[in-house]
C-alpha positions in Angstrom: -42.2 -37.6 0.3 -41.9 -38.1 4.1 -39.0 -36.7 6.1 -38.0 -38.2 9.5 -38.6 -36.2 12.6 -34.8 -36.2 13.3 -34.1 -34.7 9.8 -36.7 -32.0 10.1 -35.3 -31.0 13.5 -31.8 -30.7 12.0 -33.2 -28.6 9.1 -35.1 -26.4 11.5 -32.1 -26.0 13.8 -29.9 -25.2 10.8 -32.3 -22.4 9.8 -32.6 -21.0 13.3 -28.9 -20.9 13.9 -27.8 -19.6 10.5 -30.4 -17.0 9.6 -29.2 -14.5 12.2 -25.8 -14.5 10.5 -27.3 -12.2 7.8 -27.7 -9.5 10.5 -24.1 -9.7 11.7 -22.8 -6.1 12.0 -20.1 -4.7 9.7 -16.9 -3.3 11.3 -15.8 -1.1 8.5 -15.6 2.5 9.6 -17.7 4.5 7.2 -15.4 7.6 7.9 -12.2 5.8 6.8 -12.8 6.5 3.1 -13.7 10.1 3.7 -10.6 10.7 5.9 -8.4 9.0 3.4 -9.7 11.1 0.5 -9.1 14.3 2.5 -5.6 13.2 3.6 -4.7 12.1 0.0 -5.6 15.6 -1.2 -3.5 17.2 1.6 -0.6 14.9 0.7 -0.8 15.9 -3.0 -0.8 19.6 -1.9 2.3 19.0 0.3 4.2 17.3 -2.5 3.5 20.2 -4.7 4.4 22.8 -2.1 7.6 20.9 -1.3 8.4 20.9 -5.0 8.7 17.1 -5.4 7.7 13.7 -3.9 8.1 13.3 -0.2 8.9 9.6 0.0 8.0 9.1 3.6 4.6 10.7 3.0 3.9 8.7 -0.2 4.9 5.4 1.5 2.5 6.2 4.4 -0.3 7.2 2.0 0.1 4.0 -0.1 0.1 1.9 3.1 -3.1 3.6 4.2 -4.7 3.1 0.8 -3.8 -0.6 0.7 -5.2 -1.1 4.2 -8.5 0.6 3.2 -8.8 -1.5 0.0 -8.4 -4.7 2.2 -11.2 -3.5 4.4 -13.5 -2.9 1.4 -12.7 -6.3 -0.1 -13.3 -8.1 3.1 -16.6 -6.2 3.6 -17.7 -7.4 0.1 -16.6 -11.0 0.9 -18.4 -10.9 4.2 -21.6 -9.6 2.6 -21.5 -12.4 -0.1 -20.9 -15.0 2.6 -23.9 -13.8 4.7 -26.2 -13.9 1.6 -25.0 -17.5 0.8 -25.6 -18.6 4.4 -29.0 -17.1 4.5 -30.0 -18.6 1.2 -28.7 -22.0 2.2 -30.6 -21.9 5.4 -33.8 -20.9 3.7 -33.4 -23.6 1.1 -32.7 -26.1 3.9 -35.7 -25.1 5.9 -38.1 -25.1 2.9 -38.1 -28.8 2.2 -39.5 -28.7 -1.3 -36.7 -26.6 -2.6 -34.2 -29.2 -1.9 -35.8 -31.7 -4.2 -35.4 -29.4 -7.2 -31.7 -28.6 -7.0 -30.4 -31.6 -5.1 -28.6 -29.3 -2.7 -27.6 -31.9 -0.2 -28.1 -35.4 -1.6 -29.7 -37.4 -4.3 -31.9 -39.0 -1.6 -34.7 -36.5 -1.1 -36.0 -38.4 1.9 -33.0 -37.3 3.9 -33.6 -40.0 6.4 -30.1 -41.4 6.8 -27.7 -40.6 9.5 -25.2 -39.6 6.8 -27.5 -36.9 5.5 -28.1 -35.5 8.9 -24.3 -35.4 9.6 -23.8 -33.7 6.2 -26.3 -31.0 7.1 -24.6 -30.4 10.4 -21.1 -30.2 8.8 -22.3 -27.7 6.2 -23.9 -25.6 8.9 -20.6 -25.6 10.9 -18.5 -24.8 7.9 -20.7 -21.9 6.7 -20.9 -20.3 10.1 -17.1 -20.7 10.6 -16.5 -19.0 7.2 -18.6 -16.0 8.1 -17.0 -15.7 11.5 -13.5 -15.9 10.0 -14.3 -13.1 7.6 -15.9 -11.1 10.4 -12.7 -11.4 12.5 -10.5 -10.5 9.5 -12.5 -7.5 8.7 -12.3 -6.3 12.3 -8.5 -6.6 12.2 -8.2 -5.0 8.8 -10.4 -2.1 9.9 -8.2 -1.5 13.0 -5.1 -1.7 10.8 -6.6 0.8 8.4 -7.3 3.2 11.3 -3.7 2.9 12.4 -2.3 3.6 8.9 -4.7 6.5 8.4 -3.6 8.0 11.8 0.0 7.6 10.8 -0.7 9.5 7.6 -2.5 12.2 9.5 0.5 12.6 11.8 2.9 12.7 8.9 1.0 15.4 7.2 0.7 17.4 10.4 4.5 17.2 10.9 5.2 18.3 7.3 2.7 21.1 7.5 4.5 22.5 10.6 7.8 22.7 8.6 6.2 24.3 5.5 7.5 27.8 6.3 11.1 26.5 6.5 10.7 24.6 3.3 9.2 27.6 1.5 12.2 29.7 2.7 14.6 27.0 1.3 12.8 26.8 -2.0 12.9 30.6 -2.3 16.6 30.6 -1.7 17.3 28.3 -4.6 14.5 29.4 -6.9 12.7 27.4 -9.5 14.6 26.1 -12.6 13.3 24.6 -15.8 15.2 22.0 -17.9 17.4 23.3 -20.7 16.6 22.3 -24.3 19.8 20.3 -24.8 20.2 17.9 -22.0 16.6 18.1 -20.6 18.2 18.7 -17.1 17.9 21.7 -15.0 21.1 23.8 -14.6 21.2 22.8 -10.9 21.1 19.1 -11.7 23.8 19.4 -14.3 26.0 21.2 -11.7 25.4 18.5 -9.1 26.0 15.7 -11.5 29.3 17.2 -12.7 30.4 17.9 -9.2 29.8 14.3 -8.1 31.5 12.9 -11.2 34.6 15.0 -10.4 34.7 13.6 -6.9 34.0 10.0 -7.6 34.7 7.5 -10.5 31.6 6.2 -12.2 32.6 3.0 -13.9 28.9 1.9 -14.3 27.7 5.2 -15.6 25.0 7.8 -14.7 21.4 8.0 -15.9 19.4 11.1 -15.6 16.6 12.2 -17.9 13.6 9.8 -18.5 11.1 11.5 -20.8 7.5 10.8 -19.7 8.6 9.8 -16.1 6.1 11.4 -13.7 8.8 11.8 -11.0 11.9 13.8 -10.8 13.7 12.0 -13.6 11.0 13.3 -16.0 11.4 16.8 -14.8 15.2 16.8 -15.3 15.8 17.1 -11.6 17.3 13.7 -10.8 20.2 11.4 -11.7 21.0 7.8 -10.8 24.7 7.1 -10.0 25.1 3.4 -10.8 27.1 1.2 -8.4 26.7 -1.9 -10.4 25.8 -2.8 -14.0 22.2 -2.8 -12.9 19.8 -5.4 -11.5 22.3 -6.7 -8.9 23.4 -5.3 -5.6 26.6 -3.3 -5.4 29.7 -5.2 -4.5 31.6 -4.3 -1.4 33.9 -1.6 -3.0 31.0 -0.1 -5.0 28.8 0.0 -1.9 31.5 1.9 -0.1 31.6 4.3 -3.1 27.8 4.6 -2.9 28.0 5.4 0.8 30.5 8.1 0.1 28.4 9.6 -2.7 25.4 9.7 -0.4 27.4 11.3 2.4 28.9 13.9 0.0 25.3 14.9 -1.0 24.3 15.2 2.7 27.4 17.3 3.5 26.9 19.6 0.4 23.1 19.8 0.1 22.9 23.4 1.2 25.6 24.5 -1.3 24.1 22.7 -4.3 20.4 22.6 -3.5 20.1 18.9 -3.2 16.6 17.8 -2.3 16.8 14.2 -1.3 18.8 11.0 -2.0 17.9 7.3 -2.0 20.3 4.5 -1.4 20.0 0.9 -0.2 16.3 1.1 0.5 16.7 4.3 2.6 16.1 7.9 1.8 17.5 11.2 3.2 15.2 14.2 2.6 17.0 17.5 3.2 13.6 19.3 3.4 12.2 17.4 6.4 15.5 17.2 8.4 14.6 13.7 9.7 17.8 12.0 8.6 18.0 8.6 7.1 14.6 6.8 6.9 13.7 3.3 5.7 11.8 3.2 2.4 9.0 0.8 1.7 9.9 -2.3 -0.3 9.3 -1.6 -3.9 9.9 -5.1 -5.1 13.4 -5.4 -6.5 17.1 -4.6 -6.4 16.9 -1.6 -8.7 13.5 -0.4 -7.4 14.9 -0.5 -3.8 18.0 1.3 -4.9 20.6 -1.3 -4.0 22.4 -0.8 -7.3 22.4 3.0 -7.6 22.3 6.2 -5.6 19.4 8.4 -6.6 20.0 12.2 -6.2 17.2 14.8 -6.7 17.6 18.6 -6.6 15.3 21.4 -5.8 
């Protein structure tokens, strides 16, 4: 079957313009995964050395991991798009292959102006898709670098305070939960002291068997400021603010480690004051309905 000169020129031009896309460079930093793996290990060591989760550190680590996963996904998407473009160009250029799979049109002569326009449009769309993915990967890679650098700085800052934290931990010593309540003696003391100071109409929740965090270790209690699942009303919010401030004022006396309230946390070990907490996806998860108190 004959093809018009114009159509062959379009096919040849398509192949010539698209085939180089397969050699477009990748912008993912091969060192990102290595850095992140090393920093994750250091973060885990610090959490252990600080005797509990360091919220700021964990939020930064999770952000870095999320950014790194996006880079990897975009890299995979880009690789797939390159292969599709290259295969499409090769099929277009090898005229006989089109007849077998009807890639463009049922009319294998491809002599009409509509066919030529279709080829041109497909070429433009495929190239635009590859370019968009390339741009997105470059942006994601830069974002991952930024998040990893933030994690690196956070770890460095925490490591510089390690001596002070070790001294603080030594002062209060390590406690294990008692057999009855499942709470440490220190947590029981803090819970009872807070309940003597403030009314708790919505209750207090402490031990959560199987929880990997402080609740599972008997070193945390949630002081509810609503019935749960809804933000604290004005008067209850004031009470929550007062409970949080009481913990800050008395942390050295009772060995309070950190508190979380209204999507903010205050870590007594780091001495950085109130810090915003990453969005965890809900009223309760973001601590708008309870004050979380953890002890050393």
